[in-house]
N, C-alpha and C positions, 0 to 999 in steps of 0.2 A: 278732403271734397268732404266725408264725414263728418267735421270731427262743425263743420255748420250746423252741420245734424242733429248732433248728440248736443251742440251748445240749442237749439230752440230747443231741446226732447227740455233737459235742465230749466231751461225759461220757463215754459209750460208750463210746467213741473212744480218752479214756484210762482208763478205769481195762481196759478187756480192747487198755491197748500196741495196740494199732490205728495208721493213718496210714489220713486222706482226701484220696491226687493232685486237690490244685490248685494251680492258673495260670492268671492271668489270661490266658499261651495261651492259645489254645480250645484248639490245636495239639500241647497240652501240659499240660490237663488233663482228669481223665476222669469228673470231678465235673462234670457243665455242670447249665442251668436251663434252663426251657422253659417262655412263656407262653404256655398255651392259652389263644383265641380269635379267634371268627369273623369284629369286625378285624381288615385290616392295623394292625399296631400298630409303632411306631416302640421299639426297645428299648433304646433310649439312654433312656423318658423312665422305664421303670424303675428307680426303688428296689434300689441291689447289694441277696444278700445275701450276706452275711460269714462262713463257716469254716476258721473256726481264721489268722482275722486275715487269709485273704483271700478279696477277691471272684474270687464263682463267675463265668466267662463266660459270657453268655445264645448261646442259639443257638435257630434256625428249626423244628432237627430233630434228632430222636435219636434212635438205634437201643439197643430197651429189646428184650428179650429174643428175639432177632429179626424184634426189627415197626422200624419207621424209622416212627415217630410223627412229627407235625406237625405244626406249631406254629394250625391250623386250622383242625384235625381231621379232613383228609380224604382222611387213607390213598391216596391216589394212588401216592407214590413207591413207598408198600407196595406195593402192587397190582402197577402195574409192573413191579416188579423183583421179584419173584414170576410173576408169567406170562411176565419173560422167565429164569428160570428154567425151570421149567416149560414151553419152547417148545426149552431146551436138553436137557434131563436128553430126549424124549422123538427126539430128535434122536439123542441118545447110544444109550438104549435100540435106537430101530432101526437101527444102523449096525452095533450087534452083534449084534442076534437077529433082522438079518434073513431069514433062511433058515429061520426057525420060525415056528410057526403066530400067525398073527388073533388071535386069543383067547391065548396064550400069553406074547402080545404085552403087549394088555391090561391082562391081569392085572400084568403089571411095571408097567404102567404107573399104575396103582394104589396100587400101593405102593409105588412108587419115587418117582413126579412128580409127585406129588396128597397133600403135604399140610397143602399153603397154608392155616401156623400161625399166626392169630392172627386168619383169615379172619371170623370171624364178631364181625367190628368193619369190618368191611368197608358199604359201604350201597350193595347185590345190583345195585343198581337206575344205577345209574355207567359212567360210557360208558369207566372201566378195564375193568371188574369184565365189561361185555359184550364187551367182543375178550379178556378170557380166554375167555368160552360159543364162540368166536370159532374160537381159537386153539387151545380144546378139538376144535370138530367137523372144524375142517382138521384135523386130527390124527389124528379114525377116519376122515375118510377116506380120505387119505395110507393107514393103517394096511393096511385093506383093500377096497381097492382103488379101489375107487368112485367117480360121478365126482364129480368137484367142484362140481355144481349140485345134491346129491341132496340134497333138503330135511333142515334137520340134526332135522325131527317126527320122521324116520328110523333120525335118525343113538343112541339108547337101544334101540333093538330090532337096529340090526344087528350093536352094538358088544357085546348082551345084561349090558351094566351099564350103571348111573346115571348121567347126565346129572350132567357135574359144576356144574350149578345145581342141582337134585335133592340130589345129597350139597353142601353150599355153607350151604343153606336147611334141610338137616335140621339141620344141626351148628348153620347159626345162632336152633332152636325147643331144641334141646336143650341148650346155651348156656345162652338165655332162661328154659330149670324147671329148670339149675344155677340162678342168680342166684331165683324164686321161693324154689326148696326152703334156700337157705340158712340157720345160726341164726348169720349176723348182721343184727343190726336192720336195718342202714345199706347191706348190701349189695337185701334185700326191698324195701326204698322207692323206693334208684332203682328199682324195674320198675313201682311204681304210677302207672294214671296224671297226670295231674295235674289 
């Protein structure tokens, strides 16, 4: 079945004078293959996909539209990278605006440090996401100069902003609702219970 789609891609590229970046060497090829599986797969056992006469390299993870997709569907690396970016941005904002009112800096956190693009694909109950929530709690405690042992339930009222957990959960609900309302039947089908 995939041969049909490969031929379709090749014909489209020929028609519009486009060229795919293909190379057997993973570092030199921009076009790669990723097999999604919950089992540990040996990619050497998978038949190669040939595009323009060149077998495409298989990888265990790939960056796509700013998100790191992993073959095991875990998104652990994506969450870790975005948590590190969040911490870095928070430190930069704290250094740059150390003289400002914490409420103002809190608004900057929300604008510049909390995009978390692709978070609707994350397992919001995973250990990696919980580490992000902990990083958020610590950041708020530091910003408002409150004791480190201040209970996390007080973080939202003190900051006068939604907790990052609330933000991510509301984004997930909005994402799900948009899937349910999609005009494409195949997208709506993904939302139906098994």
